[in-house]
C-alpha positions as CSV (number, residue, x, y, z in Angstrom):
1,M,5.7,17.2,-22.8
2,N,8.2,16.1,-20.4
3,E,8.5,12.1,-20.6
4,L,10.7,9.6,-19.6
5,K,11.5,6.2,-21.6
6,V,13.1,3.5,-21.0
7,N,14.2,0.8,-23.7
8,E,15.0,-2.8,-23.4
9,L,16.0,-2.5,-19.7
10,T,17.8,-5.7,-18.5
11,K,19.2,-6.5,-14.9
12,T,20.2,-9.7,-12.9
13,Y,20.6,-10.4,-9.6
14,G,22.6,-13.5,-8.8
15,E,20.3,-16.3,-10.4
16,K,17.3,-14.1,-10.6
17,T,16.4,-12.1,-13.7
18,L,14.8,-9.1,-12.3
19,F,14.1,-7.1,-16.0
20,D,14.2,-8.9,-19.0
21,H,14.4,-6.2,-21.6
22,I,11.8,-4.4,-20.3
23,S,10.5,-1.4,-22.2
24,F,7.8,1.5,-21.2
25,H,6.9,5.3,-21.1
26,I,5.9,7.7,-18.3
27,H,4.1,10.7,-19.3
28,D,3.0,13.9,-17.7
29,K,0.0,13.4,-15.1
30,E,0.1,9.7,-15.0
31,R,-0.1,8.3,-11.9
32,I,1.4,4.5,-12.1
33,G,1.2,1.8,-9.3
34,L,3.9,-0.7,-9.6
35,I,2.7,-3.9,-8.4
36,G,4.7,-7.4,-8.1
37,T,5.5,-10.2,-5.9
38,N,8.3,-9.4,-3.0
39,G,11.9,-9.8,-4.9
40,T,10.5,-9.1,-8.2
41,G,12.4,-5.8,-8.4
42,K,10.1,-3.0,-7.9
43,T,12.5,-1.2,-5.5
44,S,15.3,-2.2,-7.6
45,L,13.5,-0.5,-10.9
46,L,12.9,2.8,-8.4
47,N,16.8,2.7,-7.9
48,I,17.5,2.8,-11.5
49,L,15.1,5.3,-12.4
50,A,16.5,7.6,-9.5
51,G,20.1,6.9,-10.8
52,K,21.2,5.0,-7.7
53,D,21.7,1.9,-9.7
54,S,22.0,0.6,-13.1
55,G,21.0,-1.9,-15.7
56,D,23.3,-4.7,-17.0
57,G,25.5,-2.7,-19.7
58,D,22.4,-0.7,-20.9
59,I,23.8,2.6,-21.8
60,G,21.1,4.7,-23.1
61,A,18.2,2.6,-21.9
62,I,16.8,5.2,-20.0
63,Q,16.1,8.4,-21.7
64,Q,14.7,11.8,-20.4
65,P,15.1,15.7,-20.9
66,N,18.2,17.3,-19.9
67,D,16.4,19.6,-17.3
68,Y,14.0,16.4,-15.9
69,Q,13.7,16.5,-12.1
70,I,13.1,13.1,-10.5
71,G,12.3,13.2,-6.7
72,Y,12.3,9.7,-4.7
73,L,11.3,8.5,-1.6
74,S,12.9,5.3,-0.7
75,Q,12.2,3.0,2.4
76,D,15.8,3.5,3.6
77,Q,16.4,7.3,3.2
78,E,19.3,8.6,5.4
79,F,19.4,12.1,6.7
80,D,22.7,13.2,8.4
81,P,21.4,13.0,12.2
82,E,22.8,16.4,13.2
83,L,20.3,18.3,10.5
84,T,17.5,19.9,11.5
85,V,13.8,19.1,10.3
86,V,13.6,22.3,8.5
87,E,17.2,21.7,7.1
88,A,16.1,18.1,6.0
89,V,13.0,19.0,4.1
90,F,14.2,22.0,2.4
91,Q,17.6,20.1,0.7
92,G,16.7,21.0,-2.8
93,E,18.8,23.2,-4.8
94,T,16.3,24.9,-6.8
95,P,16.3,28.9,-6.3
96,I,12.9,28.7,-4.5
97,I,13.6,25.9,-2.3
98,Q,17.1,27.5,-1.2
99,A,15.1,30.9,-0.7
100,V,12.3,29.1,1.2
101,R,15.1,27.2,3.4
102,N,17.0,30.4,4.1
103,Y,13.8,32.2,5.1
104,E,12.8,29.6,7.5
105,L,15.7,29.2,9.1
106,A,15.9,32.9,9.7
107,L,12.6,32.8,11.2
108,L,13.2,30.1,13.8
109,A,16.4,32.3,14.5
110,L,14.6,35.3,15.2
111,A,11.8,33.3,17.6
112,E,15.0,32.2,19.5
113,D,16.3,35.7,20.0
114,G,14.3,38.6,18.4
115,L,16.8,41.1,19.9
116,S,19.7,39.9,17.9
117,E,20.9,42.1,15.4
118,T,22.6,39.2,13.4
119,A,18.9,37.3,13.7
120,Q,17.2,40.6,12.2
121,K,19.8,41.4,9.7
122,Q,19.8,37.4,8.4
123,Y,15.7,37.6,8.4
124,A,15.6,40.9,6.3
125,Q,18.0,39.4,3.8
126,A,15.6,36.0,3.6
127,E,12.6,38.2,3.3
128,E,14.3,40.2,0.4
129,R,15.2,36.7,-1.4
130,M,11.9,35.6,-1.0
131,N,10.3,38.5,-2.8
132,K,12.9,38.4,-5.3
133,E,12.1,34.4,-6.3
134,D,8.5,34.8,-5.7
135,A,8.9,32.0,-3.1
136,W,5.7,33.0,-0.7
137,T,3.4,30.4,-2.6
138,A,6.1,27.7,-2.1
139,D,6.6,28.5,1.2
140,T,2.9,28.3,2.3
141,D,2.5,25.0,0.2
142,A,5.3,23.5,2.4
143,K,3.8,24.0,5.4
144,I,0.5,23.0,4.3
145,I,2.5,19.5,3.6
146,L,4.4,19.4,6.8
147,Q,1.2,20.0,8.7
148,K,-0.8,17.5,6.9
149,L,2.0,15.2,7.4
150,G,2.2,15.9,11.1
151,I,5.8,17.5,11.0
152,E,5.4,20.5,13.8
153,T,8.7,20.6,15.3
154,L,11.1,22.2,12.7
155,H,13.9,22.6,15.0
156,K,14.4,19.1,16.4
157,K,17.3,17.4,14.9
158,I,16.8,14.4,12.9
159,G,18.3,12.1,15.1
160,E,15.5,12.8,17.9
161,L,13.1,11.7,15.8
162,S,11.4,8.3,15.8
163,G,11.5,6.1,12.4
164,G,8.0,7.1,11.4
165,Q,8.8,10.5,11.9
166,K,11.7,10.6,9.9
167,K,9.9,8.7,7.3
168,R,7.5,11.5,7.4
169,V,10.4,14.2,6.7
170,S,11.5,12.0,3.8
171,L,8.0,12.1,2.1
172,A,8.0,16.1,3.0
173,Q,11.1,16.8,1.5
174,V,10.1,14.8,-1.9
175,L,6.7,16.3,-2.0
176,I,7.7,20.1,-1.3
177,E,10.6,19.8,-4.0
178,S,7.7,19.0,-6.6
179,P,9.8,17.2,-9.3
180,D,8.8,16.1,-12.8
181,L,8.5,12.5,-11.5
182,L,7.6,11.5,-8.4
183,L,9.1,8.0,-7.2
184,L,7.5,6.8,-4.1
185,D,8.6,3.4,-2.4
186,E,5.6,2.9,0.3
187,P,4.4,6.1,0.7
188,T,1.5,5.4,3.1
189,N,3.9,3.7,5.8
190,H,3.8,5.3,9.0
191,L,0.8,7.7,7.9
192,D,-2.5,7.9,9.7
193,Y,-5.7,7.5,7.9
194,E,-6.1,11.5,7.7
195,A,-2.7,12.0,6.6
196,I,-3.3,8.9,3.8
197,S,-6.8,10.8,2.9
198,W,-4.9,13.9,2.2
199,L,-2.0,12.1,0.5
200,E,-4.6,11.1,-2.0
201,S,-6.0,14.5,-2.9
202,F,-2.5,15.8,-3.0
203,L,-1.3,13.1,-5.3
204,N,-4.4,13.0,-7.5
205,G,-3.8,17.0,-8.2
206,Y,-0.2,16.7,-8.7
207,R,1.2,18.3,-11.9
208,G,4.0,15.8,-12.5
209,A,4.1,12.0,-13.1
210,I,4.3,9.7,-10.5
211,L,5.4,6.0,-10.2
212,M,4.7,4.3,-6.9
213,V,5.1,1.3,-5.0
214,T,2.2,0.6,-2.4
215,H,0.4,-2.5,-0.3
216,D,-2.6,-0.2,0.0
217,R,-5.3,-1.2,-2.3
218,Y,-7.6,1.4,-1.6
219,F,-5.1,4.0,-2.1
220,L,-3.9,2.3,-5.4
221,D,-7.7,2.0,-6.5
222,R,-8.1,6.2,-5.8
223,V,-4.9,7.5,-7.1
224,T,-3.5,5.5,-9.9
225,N,-4.7,5.9,-13.7
226,R,-2.1,3.2,-15.0
227,I,-0.8,-0.3,-13.4
228,F,2.8,-1.9,-14.0
229,E,3.2,-5.5,-13.0
230,L,6.7,-6.9,-12.7
231,S,6.3,-10.8,-13.0
232,F,9.2,-13.2,-13.8
233,G,11.5,-10.6,-15.2
234,K,8.6,-9.1,-17.6
235,L,6.7,-5.9,-17.1
236,Y,2.8,-6.1,-18.2
237,E,0.9,-2.5,-18.4
238,Y,-2.6,-1.9,-17.7
239,K,-4.8,1.1,-18.1
240,G,-7.1,2.3,-15.2
241,N,-6.8,2.0,-11.5
242,Y,-6.6,-1.3,-9.3
243,E,-9.8,-2.5,-9.7
244,A,-9.2,-2.1,-13.7
245,Y,-6.0,-4.2,-13.2
246,I,-7.7,-6.9,-11.3
247,I,-10.2,-7.7,-14.2
248,A,-8.0,-7.0,-17.1
249,K,-5.1,-9.7,-15.4
250,A,-7.3,-12.4,-14.5
251,E,-8.6,-12.2,-18.2
252,R,-5.1,-12.2,-19.3
253,E,-4.0,-15.2,-17.4
254,R,-7.2,-17.1,-18.5
255,V,-6.6,-16.7,-22.3
256,G,-2.6,-17.7,-21.3
257,V,-3.7,-20.5,-19.7
258,E,-5.7,-22.0,-22.6
259,Q,-3.5,-20.8,-25.2
260,E,-0.7,-22.8,-23.0
261,E,-3.2,-26.1,-23.2
262,K,-3.4,-25.8,-27.1
263,R,0.2,-25.7,-27.3
264,K,0.5,-28.9,-25.1
265,Q,-1.9,-30.8,-27.0
266,L,-0.3,-29.5,-30.5
267,Y,3.3,-30.7,-28.9
268,K,2.0,-34.1,-28.0
269,Q,0.9,-34.5,-31.4
270,E,3.9,-33.5,-32.9
271,L,6.3,-35.5,-30.3
272,E,4.3,-38.7,-31.2
273,W,5.0,-38.0,-34.9
274,M,8.9,-37.1,-34.1
275,R,9.0,-40.5,-32.1
276,A,7.8,-42.6,-34.6
277,G,10.9,-42.7,-36.5
278,V,9.5,-42.0,-40.2
279,K,12.0,-43.1,-42.7
280,A,12.7,-40.9,-45.7
281,R,11.5,-37.7,-44.0
282,G,12.4,-35.6,-46.8
283,T,12.5,-31.7,-47.5
284,K,8.6,-32.0,-47.5
285,Q,8.9,-32.7,-43.9
286,Q,11.5,-30.3,-42.5
287,A,8.8,-27.6,-42.0
288,R,7.1,-30.0,-39.9
289,Q,10.2,-30.7,-37.7
290,D,11.1,-27.0,-37.5
291,R,7.3,-26.6,-36.2
292,F,8.2,-29.1,-33.5
293,H,11.1,-27.4,-32.4
294,D,9.3,-24.0,-31.9
295,L,6.9,-25.6,-30.2
296,K,9.2,-27.0,-27.6
297,E,11.0,-23.7,-27.2
298,N,7.2,-22.0,-26.6
299,L,5.9,-24.2,-24.4
300,H,5.8,-23.0,-20.6
301,Q,5.4,-19.6,-21.6
302,V,2.9,-18.7,-19.0
303,N,4.6,-18.5,-15.6
304,Q,2.4,-18.7,-12.9
305,K,3.5,-17.7,-9.3
306,G,1.6,-20.6,-7.9
307,Q,-0.7,-20.4,-5.3
308,L,0.5,-18.6,-2.1
309,E,-1.2,-20.8,0.7
310,I,-0.8,-20.8,4.5
311,D,-1.9,-24.1,5.5
312,V,-0.6,-24.6,9.4
313,A,-2.7,-26.1,12.1
314,T,-3.6,-24.2,15.1
315,Q,-3.1,-25.2,18.7
316,R,-6.3,-25.4,20.8
317,L,-7.2,-22.5,22.8
318,G,-9.1,-22.0,26.0
319,K,-11.9,-19.5,26.7
320,K,-9.4,-17.3,28.5
321,V,-7.1,-15.7,26.2
322,L,-5.8,-12.2,27.2
323,E,-7.0,-9.5,29.6
324,V,-6.1,-6.0,30.7
325,K,-7.8,-4.6,34.2
326,D,-7.6,-0.8,35.0
327,G,-4.6,-0.5,33.1
328,R,-2.3,2.7,33.4
329,Y,0.7,3.3,31.3
330,E,2.9,6.6,30.8
331,I,5.8,7.5,28.5
332,E,7.7,10.7,29.7
333,H,4.9,11.6,31.4
334,K,2.6,11.4,28.3
335,S,-0.6,9.3,28.9
336,I,-1.0,5.9,26.9
337,L,-3.6,4.2,28.9
338,K,-6.0,5.2,31.6
339,D,-8.0,2.9,33.6
340,F,-8.0,0.6,30.6
341,D,-10.0,-2.6,30.3
342,L,-9.5,-5.1,27.5
343,L,-11.1,-8.6,27.2
344,I,-9.6,-10.8,24.4
345,Q,-11.4,-13.9,23.7
346,A,-11.1,-16.5,21.1
347,K,-11.7,-15.8,17.7
348,D,-11.5,-12.0,18.4
349,R,-10.7,-9.9,15.8
350,I,-9.4,-6.6,16.9
351,G,-7.8,-3.7,14.6
352,I,-5.9,-0.9,16.7
353,T,-5.9,2.4,14.7
354,G,-5.7,5.9,15.4
355,K,-3.3,9.0,15.7
356,N,0.5,8.3,15.2
357,G,2.2,8.3,18.7
358,A,-0.7,7.6,20.7
359,G,0.7,4.0,21.9
360,K,-0.8,1.3,19.4
361,S,2.6,-0.3,19.4
362,T,2.8,0.2,23.0
363,L,-0.5,-1.9,23.9
364,L,0.7,-4.8,21.8
365,N,4.1,-4.8,23.5
366,I,2.2,-4.9,26.8
367,L,-0.1,-8.0,25.5
368,A,2.8,-9.6,24.3
369,G,4.4,-9.4,27.7
370,R,7.2,-7.3,26.7
371,L,6.4,-4.0,28.6
372,P,4.4,-4.3,32.2
373,L,1.7,-2.1,33.0
374,D,2.4,1.1,35.3
375,S,-0.7,-0.1,37.4
376,G,-3.3,-2.5,36.9
377,I,-3.6,-6.4,36.1
378,Y,-2.7,-8.3,33.0
379,S,-3.1,-12.1,32.7
380,I,-2.6,-14.5,29.8
381,G,-4.5,-17.7,29.4
382,E,-2.7,-21.1,30.2
383,T,-3.3,-22.4,26.5
384,V,-2.3,-19.3,24.8
385,N,0.6,-19.7,22.3
386,L,1.4,-16.0,21.2
387,A,3.2,-15.1,18.0
388,Y,4.3,-11.4,17.6
389,Y,4.7,-10.0,14.1
390,T,6.5,-6.9,14.9
391,Q,7.5,-3.9,12.9
392,Q,11.4,-5.1,12.6
393,N,12.2,-8.7,12.2
394,E,14.1,-10.5,14.5
395,A,17.9,-10.5,14.2
396,M,18.5,-12.6,11.2
397,D,22.1,-13.9,10.5
398,P,22.7,-12.9,6.9
399,N,25.0,-15.7,6.3
400,Q,22.5,-18.1,7.6
401,R,20.6,-20.3,4.8
402,M,17.0,-19.7,4.5
403,I,16.1,-23.4,4.7
404,S,18.1,-23.8,8.2
405,Y,16.7,-20.7,9.4
406,L,13.1,-22.3,9.2
407,Q,14.5,-25.3,10.4
408,E,15.4,-23.6,14.0
409,A,11.6,-23.5,14.8
410,A,10.4,-27.3,13.2
411,E,11.7,-29.7,10.8
412,Q,7.9,-30.4,9.8
413,V,4.5,-29.0,10.6
414,Q,1.0,-30.1,11.1
415,R,-1.4,-29.2,8.4
416,T,-5.0,-28.2,9.3
417,D,-6.2,-31.6,7.9
418,G,-3.7,-33.5,10.5
419,T,-1.2,-34.4,7.9
420,A,2.6,-33.1,8.2
421,I,4.3,-31.0,5.6
422,G,8.1,-30.2,5.7
423,V,10.0,-27.0,5.7
424,A,11.0,-27.3,2.0
425,E,7.2,-27.6,0.7
426,L,6.3,-24.9,2.9
427,L,8.8,-22.7,1.3
428,E,7.6,-23.5,-1.9
429,R,3.8,-22.6,-0.9
430,F,5.4,-19.3,0.7
431,L,6.9,-18.4,-3.1
432,F,10.2,-19.4,-2.8
433,P,11.0,-21.8,-5.4
434,R,13.2,-24.8,-4.5
435,F,16.3,-23.4,-6.1
436,M,16.3,-20.2,-3.7
437,H,16.2,-22.4,-0.5
438,G,19.8,-22.8,0.1
439,T,20.4,-18.6,-0.7
440,I,21.7,-16.9,2.5
441,I,19.3,-14.7,4.0
442,G,21.5,-11.7,3.3
443,K,20.7,-11.9,-0.4
444,L,17.1,-11.7,-0.1
445,S,15.2,-8.6,-0.5
446,G,13.6,-6.6,2.3
447,G,10.0,-8.1,1.4
448,E,11.3,-11.4,1.1
449,K,12.9,-11.3,4.5
450,R,9.3,-10.0,6.1
451,R,7.8,-12.8,4.4
452,L,10.3,-15.4,5.7
453,Y,9.9,-14.2,9.1
454,L,6.1,-14.3,9.0
455,L,6.3,-18.0,7.7
456,K,8.7,-18.9,10.9
457,L,6.1,-17.4,13.1
458,L,3.3,-19.3,11.9
459,I,5.4,-22.7,11.9
460,G,5.0,-22.4,15.7
461,Q,1.4,-23.1,15.2
462,P,-0.1,-20.2,17.4
463,N,-3.5,-19.5,18.4
464,V,-3.2,-15.7,19.3
465,L,-1.4,-13.4,16.5
466,L,-0.3,-9.9,17.6
467,L,0.5,-8.0,14.0
468,D,2.2,-4.8,14.4
469,E,1.5,-2.9,10.8
470,P,1.6,-6.4,8.9
471,T,0.8,-4.5,5.6
472,N,4.2,-2.7,5.7
473,D,6.7,-4.3,3.3
474,L,4.6,-7.3,2.3
475,D,3.4,-8.0,-1.2
476,I,-0.3,-7.7,-2.2
477,D,-0.3,-11.3,-2.9
478,T,1.2,-12.2,0.4
479,L,-1.3,-9.9,2.0
480,T,-4.0,-11.4,0.3
481,I,-3.3,-15.0,1.6
482,L,-2.7,-13.4,5.0
483,E,-6.1,-11.8,5.2
484,D,-7.8,-15.0,4.2
485,Y,-6.1,-17.0,6.6
486,I,-7.2,-14.5,9.5
487,Q,-10.7,-15.4,8.3
488,T,-10.2,-19.1,8.6
489,F,-7.8,-18.7,12.0
490,K,-9.4,-20.4,15.1
491,G,-7.5,-18.0,17.4
492,A,-7.5,-14.3,18.4
493,V,-5.9,-11.7,16.1
494,I,-5.0,-8.1,17.4
495,A,-3.5,-6.1,14.5
496,V,-2.2,-2.5,14.6
497,S,-2.7,-1.1,10.9
498,H,-3.6,2.2,9.4
499,D,-4.7,-0.2,6.2
500,R,-8.2,0.4,5.5
501,Y,-8.5,-2.5,2.8
502,F,-6.7,-4.9,5.5
503,L,-8.7,-3.6,8.6
504,D,-12.0,-3.9,6.3
505,K,-11.6,-7.4,5.3
506,T,-9.9,-9.1,8.7
507,M,-11.3,-7.0,11.7
508,E,-14.6,-6.8,13.4
509,K,-13.9,-4.2,16.3
510,L,-11.6,-1.4,16.0
511,L,-9.9,0.3,19.1
512,V,-9.2,4.0,17.8
513,F,-6.3,5.6,19.9
514,Q,-7.3,9.4,19.9
515,G,-4.1,10.5,22.1
516,D,-3.7,11.3,25.7
517,G,-5.0,7.9,26.9
518,Q,-8.5,8.1,25.1
519,I,-9.1,4.9,23.2
520,M,-12.4,4.7,21.3
521,T,-14.3,1.2,20.9
522,Y,-16.1,0.9,17.5
523,Y,-17.8,-2.0,16.3
524,G,-17.8,-2.3,12.6
525,S,-15.4,-1.8,9.6
526,M,-12.7,0.9,9.1
527,S,-14.6,2.3,6.3
528,D,-17.8,2.6,8.3
529,Y,-15.6,4.0,11.3
530,L,-14.4,7.0,8.7
531,I,-17.9,7.6,7.3
532,A,-19.6,7.9,10.6
533,N,-16.6,10.4,11.9
534,K,-16.9,12.6,8.8
535,E,-20.8,12.8,9.6
536,Q,-20.2,13.4,13.3
537,A,-17.4,16.1,12.4
538,K,-20.1,18.0,10.1
539,K,-22.7,17.4,12.8
540,A,-20.2,19.3,15.2
541,S,-19.4,21.9,12.6
542,K,-23.3,22.7,12.4
543,T,-23.5,23.0,16.1
544,E,-21.2,25.3,17.1
545,P,-22.3,28.7,18.3
546,K,-22.3,31.4,15.7
547,T,-20.7,34.8,16.6
548,T,-23.4,36.7,14.6
549,K,-27.3,36.1,14.6
550,E,-28.5,35.1,11.1
551,P,-32.1,35.5,10.1
552,E,-34.0,32.4,10.6
553,K,-34.6,30.4,7.4
554,K,-38.2,29.1,6.4
555,E,-38.2,25.5,6.9
556,K,-38.4,23.8,3.3
557,T,-42.0,21.9,2.8
558,K,-41.9,21.3,-0.9
559,L,-40.3,21.2,-4.4
560,T,-39.4,23.9,-6.3
561,Y,-40.5,24.5,-9.9
562,M,-37.2,23.2,-11.3
563,E,-37.0,20.1,-8.4
564,Q,-40.5,19.3,-9.8
565,K,-39.4,19.0,-13.4
566,E,-36.4,16.9,-12.1
567,W,-38.7,14.6,-9.9
568,D,-40.9,13.9,-12.9
569,T,-38.2,12.2,-14.9
570,I,-35.8,10.9,-12.2
571,E,-37.3,7.4,-11.9
572,T,-36.9,7.2,-16.0
573,D,-33.4,8.2,-15.8
574,I,-32.6,5.6,-12.8
575,S,-34.4,3.1,-14.9
576,Q,-32.0,3.9,-17.9
577,L,-28.6,3.8,-16.2
578,E,-29.6,0.5,-14.5
579,E,-30.2,-0.8,-18.2
580,R,-26.7,0.4,-19.0
581,V,-25.1,-1.1,-16.3
582,A,-26.7,-4.3,-17.1
583,Q,-25.4,-3.9,-21.0
584,L,-22.3,-2.8,-20.0
585,T,-21.8,-6.1,-17.5
586,E,-22.9,-8.3,-20.3
587,E,-20.6,-7.0,-22.7
588,M,-17.6,-7.7,-20.6
589,N,-18.9,-11.1,-19.8
590,H,-18.3,-11.7,-23.7
591,Q,-15.2,-10.2,-24.2
592,G,-12.4,-12.6,-25.1
593,D,-8.8,-11.4,-25.2
594,D,-9.3,-7.9,-26.4
595,F,-7.8,-6.2,-23.1
596,T,-8.1,-2.6,-24.6
597,K,-11.8,-3.3,-25.1
598,L,-12.4,-4.8,-21.5
599,Q,-10.5,-1.7,-19.9
600,Q,-12.7,0.8,-21.5
601,L,-15.9,-1.1,-21.0
602,Q,-14.6,-1.4,-17.1
603,T,-14.0,2.3,-17.3
604,D,-17.6,3.2,-18.6
605,L,-19.2,0.9,-16.2
606,S,-17.5,2.7,-13.2
607,T,-18.8,6.1,-14.6
608,V,-22.5,4.8,-15.1
609,E,-22.5,3.3,-11.5
610,Q,-21.3,6.6,-10.2
611,E,-24.2,8.5,-12.1
612,L,-26.4,5.9,-11.1
613,E,-25.5,6.3,-7.4
614,E,-25.8,10.3,-7.6
615,K,-29.3,9.6,-9.0
616,M,-30.5,7.4,-6.4
617,E,-29.2,9.9,-3.7
618,R,-30.7,12.8,-5.4
619,W,-34.1,10.4,-5.4
620,E,-33.9,10.1,-1.8
621,Y,-33.8,14.0,-1.2
622,L,-36.6,15.0,-3.4
623,S,-38.7,12.0,-2.2
624,E,-39.0,13.9,1.1
625,F,-40.5,16.8,-0.1
626,A,-42.7,15.1,-3.3
627,E,-44.5,13.3,-0.7
628,N,-45.9,16.2,1.3
């Protein structure tokens, strides 16, 4: 069995301890989600496992078989801009990948000049090598991956691609190489919902192991079977998916807080005894003194991140906010908006989603006043104080200190209860401890810079928020509080996102960009839209004209013999499953600190709930004919 082992890995970065002697194993077919607040070392751990960085003198901390292959999708992957897409995605050095690369290049050359003898000869040699390496399956798989990720222009140079296209090329490259361990840093960034859905299925069937960092909680829940959490230099392991992790973590923290309180009470008692200055403390009392010192050292073992909180007042917003009438906009003869109308009012929650490259961010730039319409009217209300969270931070001086960066916006801010709060306290509430306030920006992680940038925008007390892919590069803790803040925000929020969880939790209306200026309005959640979209696609496929006439089928009017037998017992089956759900829920409520048992119960509960849902659907179907 292929296995990667990490033993007692340590890594410090300045004053921060990222990894304090952490150990873990990764086995075949494990799908591990790596979770932690920005700055806890998630990307650093991936870099160390990929061999791009190392621990603090930990020779031999990472052990793996000699032929063990690791593929790494990093957030800042760089390709030679002169490479074509086909050269970039087939960079692997295995014989099969080389054969596929040569074949695809020969195919492109033949397509450009089919009469060239050189091109014909290269194609014949490439075809011969494909046969020799038996690489046809790999070539087919590669083309499916490229197509599903929306990569169609294999002849284009990397330097001609957008940032999102480059990220998809990077993802295609590591998936095509099919290594023993996939390291994925935010794999869903720059993917639309169709590509994300395909990637879920692909990774669930992947033959090797996966360790990934992602903010997409639905993606985590559907793909992972194990969770690693980095917190204060320690690594905590949980079995199961994201939902199981949330339950187990809450229980671990509850037990940890209880134990900490007991230690504090005992320490108080021992402190009183030590301060009493008891004379003649002899050898019999030495054990008690040792116990006191042990207690003192072990106090505050439960590190808590504190409550990340956004408590900033909002300026008053009038009735008129933003409006577009008969808006038209084109980019290089490509239609983005056609006779487009949009009225945004106070407290609106509008999610913008859909195909990549269809113009979602362009619409935000128009609403922010950064791009003028080709024709039509754009108007903005007099009371609007707009904050625009873009995909790239504003220019930050890497030598500027965090606190002075925020003080450029304001020294203090009004809270929702009318009181004022200083910049230093705001930083602490945003998970920047006081010792970091003087840190220069250049030393922050990418995620920490994004969090600092978001905080500076909110300090301006906006009443309209424009958010362009806000879930990219923000950790789950920050996202959760941002979502809660949006729910209580008194102004309007317009967000471009493909994150289903974020859209479900925050948005009430969707603008779905379908390409060529076609924009559909949908009232409801993202999940509801995707379900409705699937059902509509099924109906469309059923109503498509058939080339051959099929014999008419007699309409079903009653249950078959086997269906009748199933109907006779299905209500009893449903009742038993409901009782089992109640029993498992009760058992979970009475679990103490046995995390293994708790996770097993959660797994059993999910299985039974799935069976119950299937039985209910079956009951609805059978009941249509049983009542006839």
